[in-house]
N, C-alpha and C positions, 0 to 999 in steps of 0.2 A: 075305882080301888087300886092301889098300886103296892108292890112289895115295899115293906118299911126300908128305907135306906137307900133306896135305889131311883135315881131320878130318869124318868122316861125321855128326856130330850137329849140326856148325855151332856149337858153342860151349854153353854152359849157358842154361838157359831156365827162368826162375823164374815163369812165368805161371801163374796159377792154372789147374787142370785145366777147370773149366766154362768158364772164358773161352777156352781153347785149342778147346773142343770147338763151342762154341755161336758165336763170331765168323764163322767162314765162312757158317754157315747164316743168320745175321742179315743179312750182306753180301748174300747172294743175295735175301733179302727186300727190302732197300732197293732194288736193281735191279727185282725184279719190281713192287713199288710206284711206282717211278719211270716204268716202261714204261706204267702204268696213266694217268699223265697226258698221255700222247702218245697211245694206241692207243683206240680205240672198245671198248665193253664186251666184245662178241665176240670182237675178236682178242686182246684182252688175256687172256680165259680160254685161247685156242688157244695163245697163247705159254707159259702155264703150263703146259700139257699138253705142249708141245713141251721145255720145261725139264725136266719129269720123264721125258719119253721119252729124252732126251739122257742124262738120269745112269744110266737102268735099262738096260743091254745089250739086244738087240744093236744097237739104231738109233745111228747115228753122225751127225756133222755133215754127211758126204755125202748123208744122207738127210733129216735135219731142215731143213737150209738150204732146199733147193729146195721142200720142200712148206710152208714158212713164206712164202717169196716167192710161192709160187702162191696161198696162202690170202689175200695182201694185206699180211703185215707188212712193212714196210722192209726192204731188204737189209742197211742199214748196223745196223739195232736188231737182227734176228736173229743176226747175225755179232757184234756185240759180245755179246749175250748169251750165246752159246755160248762165245767166248772168255773171258768174265768167269767161266762155270762150271769151264770149266779151271783157271783162277786160283785159284777158290776150292776146287777139289778138291786141286790142288797144295798150298795153304795147309793143309788139313786134315791131309793126309798128312804134310806137314813137322812140324806140331805134335804130330800124335797116331799117329806110327807105331807107338811101342811098344804103344799102345792097340789099334791095329788088329790086331797080331799077336796079341792075347789074344783075338780075336773067334773062335768056334769055325767051324770049316770053313775061314773065309777066312784065318786067320792062317796054319794049317799050308799051306794053298795058296801063300799068299807065300812062306814058307820055303822050299818045294819049288822054286818058281819062281827064287828067288835062287840056292839052291845049283846048278841046273841051269846058270843063267846065268853063274853065277862060273867053272863049268868051262869052258863056252864060252869066257869072256873069257880064262881064263889059256891056253888053248891057241891064243888068238890076240891077243896082248899089243897089237899094233900099233893095235887097234880103240880103245884105251884113249887114244889120243893124240889122236883128233878126239871126246872125250867131250863138250865143249861143245856144238858145231856138229852132232854126230851126235846128240844128244838133242833139239835143237831141230827137225831133220829128222824124227826118228822122231816126235814128237808133231804136228808139223804135217802130215803124211801120212795121209789118211784111209783108214786101214784097220783092221782089227779088233783091239783091243787097243792101241791107240796114244794113248789119252787120258791125261789127267792122273793116273790112278790107277796104271796100268803104268809111265807114264813116272817117276813118283816112284820106283818100285820099281827101274827101271831105273837112275836116277840114284845110288841107294843101292847099288848093285852096282858101280858106278862109283867110289865113293868120294867122291862130290860133296858139299859142304855143303849145308845147306836152302836158302840164299840162292840157290847156284848152280842146284840142283834146279828152286827155284821162277821164277828168270829163264827156264829153259830153256823150263818149261812155259808161261808166261805169252806169251813170243815166239812158240813153237811154235802156241799155239792163236791167236795173232791172226793170224799169217801163213796158216795153214790154215783158219781160218772166213771171214776176208776176202777170201782169194783164190777159194774156192767161190762166196761171195755176189757178188762182182763179176762172177764168170765167169757164173752163173746170172742175174743181171739183166742183163748184156749179151746174153744170148742172148734173155730175154724181151722185150727191147726189139725185137729183130730181127723178132719177130713182129707182124705186123699188128694194130691193135685190133680191127678188122672181123672178124678170124678167129674171136674166140670163145674163150671158157675151154677148150673141149674141144680145139682145136687145140694150146693151150698145155700141156694135159694129156699129149696124145700126146707132144708133143715131149720133155717131163719124163720119160715112159714109157720113150721109146727112151735117153733118156740114162742112166735108172736101170738099164734091162736091159744097156747096155754097161759100166757100173761094176760091176753084178753079175759080167757075163762075166770082168772082169778081177780082180775079187775071188777067184772060184772058183779062176782060173788061178794066180793067188798063191798062194791056199792049198794046192793040190796041189804045187806046187813046193816050199813051206815043208815039208809033209810028207815029200817026198820028200828033201829035204836032212836033215830031222830021222831 
């Protein structure tokens, strides 16, 4: 079932397959090389580790951004980097969704996820009226499974075009990353410089613990609803 008048494939795409696979990774490489012109070598390598950690579950922006700021990476750079990774992930999924469905274990999981989600939406058709804004909010909120990959799958279930899905993921990624980075940077500036790094670490630990408790509570509620 798709929304009336909306094509789920976004039209024909005659780009070569190798181009659609490689371009998102090349764009990430360009961003990483550009960051090397700004950061010292040590922080540059730390940024690379954080980029990898963000792509590989279970760490999300709510963990990566505070850690990056605490390690000296500018708040705007870590926020831009993670937002760009969301864009690159959305672009990869938009161009290579049929290819991803053929990946062992991953493809069958996506198909089961879409079938269950489609059933859920069919029982609640009013949710599809807010498809665009809803997907932006879904991507921007930092909880497990709210990144560009799952966001792309949700957009497919809603019958959105590639352009719509990529726009939602990009906007949601920018809002989520910069909101967290600005908040952490503000908290960091409230801590006196003479307090030392251990005080900053303790503050971030308290914030992280609070976020973990909130996430666990949300997970239990979601399991109960399921």
